[in-house]
N, C-alpha and C positions, 0 to 999 in steps of 0.2 A: 135062645131070646129071640129067635125068628131075623136074624140077622141076615139081608140078601144081600150082602157085599160080595164082590169078587173076592177069589181066595188070594191074589196078590195082596189085598189089605192087610191081611193078615201077617206079612212079611216082617211089618214096622209095628211093634207093640210095645208102646212105654207104658210101665208098670210101678207105680209107686204106693210106698207106704205114707200114709198121711195122718198128722195132727191138725186138723182145723178147728180153729175158734169158731166160725161160723156155722160148720155144718157136722153133724156127727158121723159123716164118712169117715172110715178108715184105710180105705182103697181106692186109687184112681188108675183106670186105664184110659190109654189114649190108643186107639187102632188105625195104623194107616192114615194117622194125620186128619181122620174123618168124626171118627166115631168116638164121644168121650162116655166113661162109664164110671159111675161112682157105685161102690159096694159100703152097704152100713149092717152092722152087725145088731139086730134089734136086740135089746135086752129086756125091757120092759114096756108097758102097755104106756105108764103115765107121762114118757117124754115122746109118745110115740108122733103124735100130731104136729108138734112145735118141730120136733127133729126132722120128720117129713117135709116140712114147707120150709125150713131153713135149706136141708139137702136141695129140693126143688129150685130155689131161688141160687143158691151157689152154684148149682150145675147148669142151669139156664145161662147164668153171667159169663162163667169160663165158655162155656161153648160159643157164645157170642162174641167174646173178649179175642177169643183163639180164632174165630172165624172157621169152627169145625162144621159138619152138617149135622149129626145127631146127639143128642144125649139120652144116656137111657141111667136109670136110678135102678138100682138093685138092693132089694131088702132080704137080707137072710136072716131069718126066722127060728129061732131054736126050738120053739113049740111047732105046731101043726100051720102052716104057712100061711091054710085058706081062713084060719081064725080071724086075721086081721085084712086078708085080699080084699075085702068087700070095702071094707074100712078106707084102706090105703088107696083103692081105685076111686073112691068118691072123694078123697082129701085131692089126688093129683088132677081129677077132670075138674073140680074147684080152680085148681091154679094154674094148669096147663090151658085151659079153655081150647081156643083151636090152633094151639101150636102142635103142627103134627111133627115136628120135628125133637119131640120130647115124648119119651115112654117109660113106663114102669114096670118091674117086674118083682114079684114075690115068690122066693124059692125056699126051701129048706135050707139051714145051715150046712146040713150035708151035703146038698148038693154042690155046693163050693168049695168042699175040702180039699178037692185035687187040681185046684187052680190056682 
């Protein structure tokens, strides 16, 4: 996902399954007390926009409240990821604006199978 953090950061990983009412993500990782990652397995396009905006808001809020450096939103797509990647990037840019401490990644669900 393009992380340039030193290897030492990866010695401390907090991995939680979550059931959030404010966001559709189901997994939250905190890496080295610096990086927050939310993972959402997107199941349908109908709830995609509102779900993405809710996840971005929840991630930004948690990042700021916990004093973390970065937030990465990961969308795991069962179908071909590039089918919604352009749309996801567009919504992300509208929401994040010039916040360079937020990032979005659209990947195949298969790519996350082993983590």
